[in-house]
Structure formats: C-alpha cells, structure tokens
C-alpha positions in Angstrom: 10.9 -4.5 -36.3 12.0 -8.1 -36.1 9.8 -9.9 -33.6 11.5 -11.3 -30.5 10.9 -14.9 -29.6 10.7 -16.8 -26.3 12.6 -20.0 -25.5 10.1 -22.1 -27.4 10.6 -20.1 -30.6 7.1 -18.5 -30.3 6.7 -14.7 -30.9 6.1 -13.0 -27.6 2.6 -11.7 -26.6 3.8 -8.1 -26.9 5.1 -8.7 -30.5 1.8 -10.3 -31.5 -0.1 -7.4 -30.1 2.2 -4.9 -31.7 1.7 -6.5 -35.1 -2.1 -6.2 -34.6 -1.6 -2.5 -33.6 0.5 -1.9 -36.8 -2.2 -3.4 -38.9 -4.9 -1.2 -37.2 -2.8 1.9 -37.7 -2.2 1.1 -41.3 -6.0 0.5 -41.9 -6.8 3.9 -40.3 -4.1 5.7 -42.3 -5.4 4.3 -45.6 -9.0 5.4 -44.8 -10.2 8.7 -46.0 -10.9 11.4 -43.4 -14.7 11.0 -43.3 -14.4 7.3 -42.5 -11.6 7.3 -40.0 -14.0 7.1 -37.1 -15.0 3.6 -38.3 -11.4 2.4 -37.7 -11.1 4.1 -34.3 -12.4 1.2 -32.2 -9.9 -1.2 -33.7 -7.0 1.1 -33.0 -8.1 1.9 -29.4 -8.5 -1.8 -28.6 -5.1 -2.6 -30.1 -3.5 0.2 -28.1 -5.1 -1.0 -24.9 -3.8 -4.5 -25.5 -0.3 -3.3 -26.1 -0.2 -0.9 -23.2 -1.1 -3.7 -20.7 2.0 -5.6 -21.7 5.5 -5.0 -20.2 7.3 -2.8 -22.7 4.0 -1.7 -24.2 4.6 2.0 -23.5 7.9 2.0 -25.4 6.2 0.3 -28.4 3.5 2.9 -28.5 6.0 5.7 -28.2 7.9 4.3 -31.2 4.6 4.6 -33.2 3.6 8.0 -32.0 4.2 9.7 -35.3 2.4 7.0 -37.2 -0.6 7.3 -34.9 -0.7 11.1 -35.3 -0.5 10.9 -39.1 -3.0 8.1 -39.3 -5.5 10.4 -37.6 -6.0 9.0 -34.1 -6.2 12.4 -32.5 -8.1 14.1 -35.3 -11.2 16.0 -34.0 -10.6 15.1 -30.4 -9.5 17.0 -27.3 -6.0 15.9 -28.0 -5.8 17.2 -31.6 -3.6 20.2 -30.7 -0.9 19.1 -28.3 0.5 22.7 -28.0 -2.6 23.8 -26.1 -3.0 20.8 -23.7 -2.9 21.6 -20.0 -0.8 19.4 -17.6 -3.3 19.6 -14.8 -6.0 18.0 -16.9 -4.0 14.8 -17.6 -4.9 13.2 -14.2 -8.7 13.7 -14.6 -8.5 12.1 -18.0 -6.5 9.1 -16.7 -8.9 8.7 -13.8 -12.1 9.3 -15.7 -13.2 5.7 -15.5 -13.7 5.5 -19.3 -11.3 3.0 -20.9 -11.1 4.8 -24.2 -10.3 8.1 -22.6 -7.5 6.5 -20.6 -6.0 4.9 -23.8 -6.2 8.3 -25.7 -4.6 10.1 -22.8 -1.8 7.5 -22.6 -1.2 7.7 -26.3 -1.1 11.5 -26.0 1.5 11.4 -23.3 3.6 9.0 -25.3 3.3 11.3 -28.3 4.6 14.1 -26.1 7.5 11.9 -25.0 8.4 11.0 -28.6 8.5 14.8 -29.4 10.5 15.6 -26.3 13.0 12.9 -27.1 13.4 14.1 -30.7 11.9 11.0 -32.2 9.1 13.0 -33.8 9.4 16.6 -35.1 5.9 17.8 -34.5 4.9 20.8 -36.6 3.2 22.8 -33.7 5.0 21.5 -30.6 8.7 22.2 -29.9 10.6 19.4 -28.1 11.4 21.6 -25.1 7.7 22.5 -24.6 6.9 18.8 -24.7 9.5 18.1 -22.1 8.3 20.9 -19.9 4.7 19.5 -20.2 5.7 16.0 -19.2 7.8 17.4 -16.3 4.7 19.2 -14.9 2.6 16.1 -15.4 5.1 14.0 -13.5 5.3 16.6 -10.7 1.5 16.7 -10.2 1.1 12.9 -10.3 4.0 11.7 -8.1 1.9 9.0 -6.5 1.6 7.2 -9.8 5.3 6.6 -10.0 5.5 4.2 -7.1 2.4 3.7 -4.9 0.0 0.9 -5.6 -3.6 1.8 -6.8 -5.8 3.1 -4.0 -9.2 1.6 -3.0 -10.9 4.2 -5.2 -8.7 3.4 -8.2 -9.1 -0.4 -7.8 -12.9 0.0 -7.7 -13.3 2.4 -10.5 -10.5 1.4 -12.9 -9.7 -2.3 -12.4 -6.6 -3.4 -14.4 -6.4 0.1 -16.0 -4.9 1.4 -12.8 -1.8 -0.6 -13.3 -1.6 0.4 -17.0 -1.5 4.1 -15.8 1.4 3.3 -13.4 3.4 1.5 -16.0 2.9 4.5 -18.3 4.2 6.9 -15.7 7.2 4.9 -14.8 8.1 4.8 -18.5 7.7 8.6 -18.8 9.9 9.2 -15.7 12.6 6.8 -17.0 12.7 8.5 -20.4 12.2 12.2 -19.4 14.3 12.1 -16.2 13.7 13.1 -12.6 15.6 16.4 -12.4 12.6 18.6 -12.8 10.6 16.9 -10.2 13.3 15.6 -7.9 12.6 17.6 -4.8 8.9 16.6 -4.9 9.9 13.0 -5.5 12.1 13.0 -2.4 9.3 14.5 -0.3 6.9 11.9 -1.6 9.3 9.0 -0.8 9.7 10.3 2.8 5.9 10.6 3.1 5.6 6.9 2.2 8.5 5.9 4.5 7.0 7.7 7.5 4.2 5.2 7.3 6.8 2.4 7.7 5.3 -0.2 5.3 6.5 -3.8 5.3 6.8 -3.8 1.6 9.3 -1.2 0.4 10.4 -2.7 -2.9 8.7 0.0 -4.9 10.5 2.8 -2.9 13.8 0.9 -3.1 13.4 0.6 -6.8 12.7 4.3 -7.2 15.7 5.3 -5.1 17.9 3.0 -7.2 16.6 4.5 -10.4 17.2 8.0 -9.0 20.7 7.0 -7.9 21.5 5.8 -11.4 20.0 9.0 -12.9 21.9 11.2 -10.5 25.2 9.8 -11.8 24.3 11.1 -15.3 26.8 13.9 -16.0 24.1 15.8 -17.9 22.0 16.3 -14.8 22.8 19.2 -12.6 21.1 18.9 -9.2 20.6 21.8 -6.8 22.1 21.6 -3.3 18.8 20.9 -1.6 18.0 18.1 -4.0 21.4 16.5 -3.6 21.2 16.4 0.2 17.7 14.9 0.2 18.7 12.3 -2.3 21.9 11.4 -0.6 20.2 10.6 2.6 18.0 8.0 0.9 20.7 6.6 -1.4 23.2 6.1 1.4 20.6 4.3 3.5 20.7 1.5 0.9 24.1 1.6 -0.8 26.6 3.6 1.2 25.5 3.7 4.8 28.9 3.6 6.5 32.6 4.1 5.8 33.1 0.5 4.9 30.5 0.5 2.1 30.5 4.2 1.2 31.4 3.6 -2.4 29.0 0.5 -2.7 31.9 -1.9 -3.1 29.9 -5.2 -3.2 29.1 -7.7 -0.4 32.4 -9.7 -0.8 34.6 -6.6 -0.4 32.5 -5.3 2.5 32.9 -8.7 4.2 36.7 -8.6 3.8 36.8 -5.2 5.4 34.7 -6.3 8.4 37.2 -9.2 8.9 40.0 -6.7 9.3 38.3 -4.4 11.8 38.8 -4.3 15.5 35.9 -4.0 18.0 35.8 -0.2 17.8 35.5 -0.3 14.0 32.7 -2.9 14.2 30.8 -0.8 16.7 31.1 2.3 14.5 29.7 0.2 11.6 26.9 -1.2 13.7 25.7 2.1 15.1 25.9 3.7 11.6 23.6 1.1 10.1 21.2 1.2 13.1 20.9 4.9 12.9 20.1 4.9 9.2 17.6 2.1 9.5 15.6 3.7 12.3 15.8 7.1 10.5 14.4 5.9 7.2 12.8 2.5 7.8 15.0 1.1 5.0 17.7 -1.5 5.4 20.8 -1.9 3.3 21.9 -5.3 2.1 25.3 -4.5 3.7 23.5 -4.4 7.0 22.5 -8.0 6.6 26.0 -9.0 6.0 27.2 -7.1 9.0 24.6 -8.6 11.3 25.5 -12.2 10.2 29.2 -11.4 10.8 28.5 -10.0 14.3 26.9 -13.2 15.4 30.4 -14.6 16.0 31.5 -11.4 17.8 29.2 -10.4 20.7 25.6 -9.9 21.5 26.5 -6.3 22.5 27.4 -5.5 18.9 24.3 -7.4 17.6 22.2 -5.1 19.8 24.1 -2.1 18.5 23.5 -3.1 14.9 19.8 -3.5 15.6 19.6 -0.1 17.5 17.7 -1.7 20.4 16.1 0.0 23.3 16.6 -1.3 26.8 13.6 -3.6 26.4 14.9 -4.9 23.1 18.4 -5.5 24.5 17.0 -7.4 27.4 15.0 -9.6 25.1 18.1 -10.2 23.0 20.2 -11.2 26.0 17.4 -13.4 27.5 16.7 -15.2 24.2 20.0 -15.0 22.5 19.9 -18.5 21.1 16.6 -17.9 19.4 17.6 -14.5 18.0 20.8 -15.9 16.6 18.9 -18.7 14.9 16.4 -16.2 13.4 19.2 -14.2 12.0 21.0 -17.2 10.6 17.8 -18.4 8.8 16.1 -15.2 7.8 18.6 -12.4 7.4 20.4 -12.3 4.0 21.2 -9.5 1.7 18.1 -10.3 -0.3 15.9 -10.2 2.8 17.7 -7.4 4.6 14.5 -5.4 5.2 13.4 -8.0 7.9 16.2 -6.6 10.2 14.0 -3.6 10.9 11.1 -6.0 11.8 13.4 -8.0 14.1 14.6 -4.9 15.9 11.0 -3.7 16.4 9.9 -7.2 17.5 12.5 -7.2 20.2 11.7 -3.6 21.3 8.0 -4.6 21.6 9.0 -7.2 24.2 6.6 -9.8 22.8 9.2 -12.6 23.4 8.2 -12.3 27.1 4.7 -13.6 26.2 5.0 -17.3 27.0 3.7 -18.8 23.7 5.8 -16.6 21.4 9.2 -18.1 21.9 8.2 -21.7 21.3 6.0 -20.7 18.4 9.0 -19.0 16.8 11.1 -22.2 17.3 8.3 -24.1 15.6 8.4 -21.6 12.7 12.1 -22.1 12.2 11.6 -25.9 11.9 8.4 -25.7 9.8 8.1 -28.0 6.9 6.4 -26.0 4.2 3.7 -27.5 2.0 4.4 -27.8 -1.8 1.8 -25.1 -2.4 3.4 -22.6 0.0 6.9 -23.3 -1.4 5.6 -22.7 -4.9 3.9 -19.4 -4.1 6.9 -18.0 -2.2 9.4 -19.1 -4.9 7.2 -17.8 -7.7 7.0 -14.3 -6.2 10.4 -14.0 -4.5 12.7 -16.4 -6.4 14.9 -19.3 -5.3 17.4 -17.3 -3.2 17.5 -17.4 -0.2 14.7 -20.0 -0.4 11.0 -20.1 0.7 11.7 -21.1 4.3 14.0 -18.1 4.8 11.5 -15.8 3.0 8.6 -16.8 5.2 10.6 -16.5 8.5 11.8 -13.0 7.3 8.2 -12.1 6.6 7.2 -13.3 10.1 9.8 -11.0 11.6 8.6 -8.0 9.6 4.9 -8.6 10.4 5.5 -9.1 14.2 7.7 -6.0 14.3 5.5 -3.9 12.1 1.8 -4.8 12.7 0.7 -1.5 11.1 2.9 -2.0 8.0 0.7 -4.7 6.5 -0.8 -3.9 3.1 -3.5 -5.5 1.0 -1.7 -4.9 -2.2 -3.8 -4.4 -5.3 -6.5 -6.7 -4.0 -10.0 -6.4 -2.5 -8.8 -8.3 0.7 -8.8 -5.5 3.2 -10.6 -7.7 5.8 -7.8 -10.3 5.7 -5.0 -7.7 5.8 -6.8 -6.1 8.7 -7.0 -9.4 10.5 -3.3 -10.1 10.1 -2.4 -6.7 11.4 -4.8 -7.0 14.4 -3.4 -10.4 15.3 0.2 -9.3 15.1 -0.6 -6.2 17.1 -2.8 -7.9 19.7 -2.2 -11.6 19.7 1.1 -12.5 18.0 1.0 -16.2 19.0 -2.4 -16.6 17.2 -0.8 -15.0 14.1 2.0 -17.5 14.3 -0.5 -20.4 14.5 -2.3 -19.1 11.4 1.0 -19.0 9.5 1.7 -22.7 10.5 -1.7 -23.9 9.4 -1.5 -22.1 6.1 2.2 -22.8 5.3 2.4 -26.4 6.6 -1.1 -27.8 6.1 -2.3 -25.6 3.2 -5.5 -25.2 5.1 -6.9 -23.0 7.9 -9.7 -24.1 10.0 -11.8 -21.5 11.9 -15.2 -21.7 13.6 -18.3 -19.7 13.0 -20.8 -19.9 15.9 -19.4 -23.3 16.8 -19.4 -24.7 13.3 -16.0 -25.4 11.6 -15.1 -23.7 8.3 -12.2 -25.0 6.3 -10.4 -22.9 3.8 -10.1 -26.0 1.6 -13.8 -26.7 1.6 -14.9 -23.1 1.2 -15.8 -21.6 -2.2 -14.0 -18.7 -3.7 -13.3 -15.6 -1.6 -13.6 -11.9 -2.3 -10.5 -11.9 -4.5 -11.2 -13.4 -7.9 -7.6 -14.3 -8.5 -4.8 -15.3 -6.1 -3.1 -12.2 -4.7 0.6 -12.0 -5.6 1.8 -8.5 -4.7 2.0 -9.2 -0.9 4.5 -9.7 1.8 5.6 -13.3 2.4 3.1 -14.0 5.3 0.2 -12.4 3.5 1.1 -14.3 0.4 0.7 -17.6 2.1 -2.1 -16.8 4.6 -4.5 -14.3 2.9 -5.9 -16.7 0.2 -7.1 -19.0 3.1 -8.5 -16.1 5.2 -10.2 -14.6 2.2 -12.2 -17.8 1.5 -13.1 -18.2 5.2 -14.3 -14.6 5.4 -16.4 -15.0 2.3 -17.9 -18.2 3.7 -18.8 -16.6 7.0 -20.6 -13.9 5.0 -22.5 -16.5 3.0 -23.7 -18.2 6.2 -25.2 -14.9 7.2 -26.8 -14.1 3.9 -30.3 -14.8 4.9 -30.1 -12.8 8.1 -31.5 -9.3 8.3 -29.0 -6.4 8.5 -25.3 -6.3 7.8 -23.4 -9.6 8.1 -20.4 -7.9 9.8 -22.5 -7.9 13.0 -21.8 -11.6 13.3 -18.7 -12.1 11.1 -16.3 -9.5 12.6 -16.1 -11.0 16.2 -15.9 -14.6 14.8 -13.3 -13.7 12.2 -11.1 -11.3 14.2 -11.3 -12.6 17.7 -13.0 -12.3 21.1 -11.7 -8.7 21.6 -14.0 -7.4 18.8 -16.8 -5.9 20.9 -20.2 -7.5 20.5 -22.0 -4.2 20.4 -22.6 -3.4 16.7 -23.7 0.0 15.2 -24.5 0.8 11.6 -26.0 3.9 10.0 -27.0 2.3 6.7 -30.1 0.4 6.0 -28.8 -2.7 4.2 -31.9 -3.2 2.2 -32.2 0.3 0.8 -28.8 1.8 1.2 -30.3 4.8 2.9 -28.9 6.4 6.1 -30.8 5.7 9.3 -30.7 7.1 12.8 -27.6 9.3 12.2 -28.2 11.1 15.5 -28.2 8.0 17.6 -25.3 6.4 15.6 -23.0 9.4 16.1 -23.9 9.9 19.7 -23.1 6.2 20.4 -19.8 6.5 18.6 -18.8 9.5 20.8 -19.9 7.6 23.9 -17.8 4.6 22.9 -14.6 6.3 21.7 -14.4 10.0 22.6 -12.6 10.5 26.0 -15.0 13.3 26.9 -18.0 11.1 26.7 -16.7 7.6 27.6 -15.3 8.4 31.0 -11.8 9.0 29.7 -11.4 5.3 29.0 -8.6 4.6 26.5 -9.3 1.9 23.9 -7.9 -1.4 25.2 -8.1 -3.6 22.1 -8.1 -2.4 18.5 -11.6 -2.5 17.0 -12.7 -3.4 13.5 -14.7 -0.7 11.8 -16.0 0.2 8.3 -15.7 3.5 6.5 -17.4 4.8 3.4 -14.4 5.7 1.2 -14.8 8.9 -0.9 -12.6 10.3 -3.6 -11.0 13.8 -3.6 -14.4 15.2 -4.9 -16.1 13.6 -1.9 -17.9 11.1 -4.1 -18.7 7.7 -2.7 -16.3 5.0 -3.8 -17.1 2.0 -1.7 -17.0 0.3 1.8 -13.6 -0.3 3.3 -12.3 -2.2 6.4 -10.1 -0.3 8.9 -9.1 -0.7 12.5 -9.7 2.0 15.2 -6.5 2.1 17.3 -7.1 5.0 19.7 -8.7 8.4 20.1 -6.6 11.2 21.7 -5.8 14.9 21.4 -3.0 15.7 18.9 -0.1 18.1 19.7 -2.4 21.0 18.9 -5.1 19.8 21.2 -7.5 18.6 18.5 -9.2 15.3 19.3 -8.4 12.8 16.6 -9.1 9.2 15.8 -6.0 7.2 15.0 -6.6 4.2 12.8 -5.0 1.5 10.7 -5.8 1.4 7.0 -4.6 -1.7 5.1 -4.7 0.2 1.8 -0.9 0.5 1.5 -0.8 4.3 1.6 -3.1 5.9 4.2 -2.5 9.5 3.2 -5.6 10.0 1.1 -7.8 13.0 0.2 -11.4 12.0 0.9 -12.8 15.3 -0.3 -14.6 18.3 1.4 -11.4 19.0 3.3 -11.2 15.5 4.8 -7.5 14.7 4.2 -6.1 11.7 6.1 -2.9 12.5 7.9 0.0 10.0 8.4 2.6 12.3 10.1 2.8 15.6 11.9 -0.4 15.2 14.0 0.8 12.8 16.7 0.7 9.7 14.6 2.9 6.7 15.5 4.5 4.8 12.6 1.8 3.2 10.5 -1.1 5.1 11.9 -3.5 7.3 9.9 -5.6 10.0 11.6 -8.4 12.4 11.2 -10.1 14.9 13.5 -12.8 13.1 15.4 -15.7 14.7 13.6 -14.2 14.2 10.1 -13.5 10.5 10.9 -17.1 10.1 12.2 -18.4 11.6 8.9 -16.9 8.7 6.9 -17.7 5.9 9.5 -20.6 3.6 8.8 -19.9 0.6 11.0 -18.3 0.3 14.4 -18.2 -2.1 17.4 -18.5 -1.1 21.1 -19.0 -2.8 24.4 -22.8 -2.7 25.0 -22.2 -2.8 28.8 -20.1 0.4 28.7 -22.8 2.9 27.7 -20.9 6.2 28.1 -22.8 9.5 28.0 -24.3 9.9 24.6 -26.9 12.4 25.8 -24.0 14.9 26.6 -22.8 15.1 23.0 -23.8 18.6 21.8 -26.4 18.8 19.0 -24.2 21.2 17.0 -21.4 18.6 16.9 -23.7 16.0 15.6 -25.1 18.5 13.0 -21.6 19.4 11.9 -20.8 15.8 11.2 -24.0 15.2 9.4 -23.1 18.2 7.2 -19.9 16.4 6.2 -22.0 13.3 5.4 -24.6 15.3 3.4 -21.8 16.9 1.3 -20.2 13.5 0.5 -21.2 9.9 0.4 -24.6 10.5 2.0 -25.9 13.2 -0.3 -28.4 10.9 -1.9 -29.0 8.7 1.1 -30.2 11.2 3.7 -33.9 11.7 4.3 -35.1 15.2 3.5 -34.9 17.6 6.4 -32.4 15.6 8.5 -30.3 18.6 9.4 -33.3 20.8 10.1 -34.7 18.1 12.5 -31.4 18.3 14.4 -31.5 22.0 15.0 -34.1 21.6 17.8 -33.6 19.9 21.2 -32.4 16.3 20.8 -33.6 13.5 23.0 -32.6 9.8 23.1 
C-alpha cells in the first residue's frame, strides 16, 4: 500500500503505525510456532496504536488474514471463530484489560473481513460471520453513538473511544438492516432526554438515510415508518423540502408562497421539532425568512405556548436580533433552545434581557475565538456559535452534558445556573468569553481561573456545547482550587465547596455516609432517615423542593460493582403515574439511562420524567446516594421513617458499592427498635 502524505509531504501518523504493524505481523509470521508468543507483545502494541487512529479499523480489517495466518489468535479464546458467542463480545471489550480489548477488536475485524468476502476462512462461512456481527451490533447499540459512560471513562480511559470507533466501522461495513428497529428505538430513547448536543444522533440518522436508499436493502414496514419519522425531521420536514432540494431551492419556494403556505410550513417544522427535539437546517432558513413577514408566523415556526408568544411580542426586537445572529443552517439546533427559552418566560426576569443584549455585542477574546473555531469551524463564526449555544443552554438546562471528561461538577453548575439563575450563567459566559478569566470567591477570598493550577480534567475538554467549551475549563480550575483550599480540613471538602461553587441556594446542611479517611460507611441509619426527612414528602411536611440541590452518588456498573463518585442534581421527589415515590434528578453524564446493577435501572421516560430528567424509586436512589445537602433548620420527621424501609435500602447498599464498606452486623442491628 502506497503511504498517503499530508500537505507537508510527511507520511501520515496512520501510515507510519501501519508500517510498524506490518513489520510486527511479518516478524510473527516468520517465527516458529513455539516462539510466536515472544512476538505477541509487539503485535498487540502495534494493533493498539493503529486502532486509536482515524481509519485504523479499516487498516486492521485489510490485514485480518495476515494476522490470522501469522498466528495472532493461536491458542487463545479467539482461535476458533465459528464457536464464538456474540453475547461475550461486550464483556471482552469492557474487561478493563487493554490486551483483551485489542484481541477482541481484531477478532471482530476478522469477522468483518470474512463477512465482506475479503478473507475465505476455512471454518467460518461469510453468512455466519455477517450474522455474528449483526447480533453483536444489536446487543451493543449504545456503542454506535453514545459517548462513554462514567464507568467506561473511569475503567477504560482512551480505550472507550477506540471501541466506539470500531463499532461505527462495523456498522458502516455490515449495514444496519438487521438491527434497524433496535437502532430506531435507541435513537428515540436518547432524544427523549433532549440533549443539547445531538450531532452524534444526527450523524447516525444521516448514515441510516444513506443506507436506506441502497436498493439492496429491503426494510420492513415498521422499520420504514420509524426511520422516516426521524429522517424527515432533518431532511424533508414539510412539502417545500420533502425531497431535500437544498437551501437555495427551498428559499426560492418560500419567496413564492402566500401567507397560508408559509403558515403551513411554519407549523410543520414546529410540530416536527417539538416531537423529536431535532431541528432541520431548512427550519433555520424558514425562520430567518419569516423575520420580514410577521411575528405571528415566527411564533408559529417556534411552536410557542401562550407564555412564549407573549415573550416574543413583548421583546420582539431582541428575539429578531438573536435569530439574525445565531440562527443559521449550521446552528439550526439552537431554534429548539430559543423556543423553550421563550416558553420558560425568563425574559420577564429583569436582568436577562439586558444580559442577552450584552451577549449579542460581546467582543470575544482570542482564546475563546480559537476554541470555538477549532471545534465548530469558521462558518457561521465564533460569535454566532456562542450565542446559539447560549440559547440552547437557557432553553434546555437539563440537556447539558460533560462529554468524555471528568468535569461533572462544572457541567452540573452550568445546568443549575441555567435552571435557577440564568442571568448568573450569562455573567459567567461573559467573563470566560470576553476576559478569558472567571473570578469567584471562596469564603471571602478571591479565586481566579487564570491563577489557579490545573483542574480535574488533565486536558482541555473539546467535545462540548459552545457555552461549556468556553466556560468549563475556567470552572474546572476554580473547583479544583476550592478543593485544594479544603485539603487540610477533616471530612469531605464538598461540605464547603458545593455552596460556594454553586450558589447560595445550595443548602448548608451537609450529610455524608462515608468516612473520608477510611472509605467505610458510617451512620447509615441516621443518614437515610435524614434524607427521607429532607426530601420525601411523607416525612418533610409535603414540602416540594424549591431549589435544585447538589448531591453525590456512588456510581455502580450493571453488576452493581463500585465505579466511582459522581455529581448529580436532585430536582424533585414525587409519586410517578403508578403512585411509586421517585427521586427525579439531573445527571450530566450525557445519557442518564444507566443500569447500576441489582435491579437499579435509571429511567428517563415513562415514569413521569420531564425532558432531561432521570429517575429512580426513592429507596433505590437512596441506596446509591452518599452526599446530600438539606436545610438544617427544616428538620422534618426522621423518627417516623419505618425501620424496614431503612433496612431495605441498606440491603441494596450491601449488595453493591457498600459490600466491603459496611461494618459486620449492620443489618442485624437494624432489625430491632431504632432510636435517634
């Protein structure tokens, strides 16, 4: 294979690594059977280095036969591909062992080479290989388009992205027809959470649309309907753009329409947007066109409620300017944020309107311009991108995600400020984007993001929405500095950091069930009773939660094994439609629908959740909680919580993250009368 070169004439990184892989394969092939194990380390390392590069999976696929014949799989679990089991692929990829992941990836690419007819395997027919990969894709749908979870980031590091790149390559090569129904269901599951960042979902829908047009693919009627609903939301929402004619043709059609035709277009786009949470680039062109028509049609195109329509009419000049600056085909998704922003009625909060005018006139620092341009490109420009990001965040406070970064505290803060104090969020954006510095105070002492040392994230986060991209690096450094200033204090630093970092509404009462020095669980009975007294309507005087509260959970994987600590926001506690008391919370980890083991499966829809909320039954949520805040002056009735409820929750803890942290006899001690 002739190496490709970059603009400077240098061989690309991938080609250099492929050359090293070829040398390693040849060395193994030339070694006699009894010595092949001595060459294995070199081959595995070369494979890993290739697979971490764009295009690496295709390069390994092209060498599948050479790897097989060189003896890579000899005397391993992958030696006989005809007896491999699809359900065991995921455990191999998530084993946490880098060598196992590389071997599993190489095995899947060998299967792909056989399925594609590139490699006539002596024991594995091509159709069997294709069927195997179809089952693997169907049982690992989340790897096609969701970012790594908290557990994956902690356990796998960069390998988590390698696995996702592998699965996207498998799907592109093998096709989606065998897993299409499941894919559509999974896309809807993600969209019901209404994330701000939908690029991955849009990319998948686009790829499915291209694949659907392949004449060799026969889709069943149910698949076709499910796919059409998603594809048309982006590419053929209304009659004027049904065949995806391009922006210029669509614009010319709008210019020839009367008021009735424009209203039909406006309501069609609004209906699709609120149905899916996705916005078509054609919608952006329509909205810009309608600015010269009437605010009535603008309101129709946004699908506004009475509150939103009143805000539009009252602040028409501001809304027009926001659309002119921020709404372009490349930033169309912010239209959904604008609609929800208006429906929230936050323009009636006195500081918000002048703060948005300031945002429109903001002169971005060179650092902010560079970051926005690097991630999002030159068009429509960094100023437009940031204003679009502001609209999305103010409209979708629960759609903020931390990306593939350990910055859950900063993402939670942005969400909380947008939800609870939007003008404070806008001030943070100004400081970060204009001054390239955020100044906060900790117990009266200033902390500058410029002067602070590194934050929790070791590298600058890049896979974020525009606002997070600019603000999170500053917040991350300040949060870490606050923690450093508490390092010498006894107990958990979040007792002091959370109220200072998030705002005055974070209650000063602090409860933790883990001894920081030893990691052991302490006073579970008192901790759980206090949580009931603070949040459960039956024990707190039916008092709804007024301000969202920061909390910490012990994340567990699907086997209920401890993964790590994670920051979330408690939003409310209320009975679901079936009468089960649930805690509804915000999880910044991109996809809240997670299996935490022992039957604790986080729900994102179908149990009374609003868009962006996750929920668990009260006792299951309490079983993963380790930190919460509550008003110390609102005591509630902890003594009324039944002992059997406390014991049931401790049972969940004992079977999961607390199994090696609980003192012996904890449950037995709770079986008798409990006193506080």
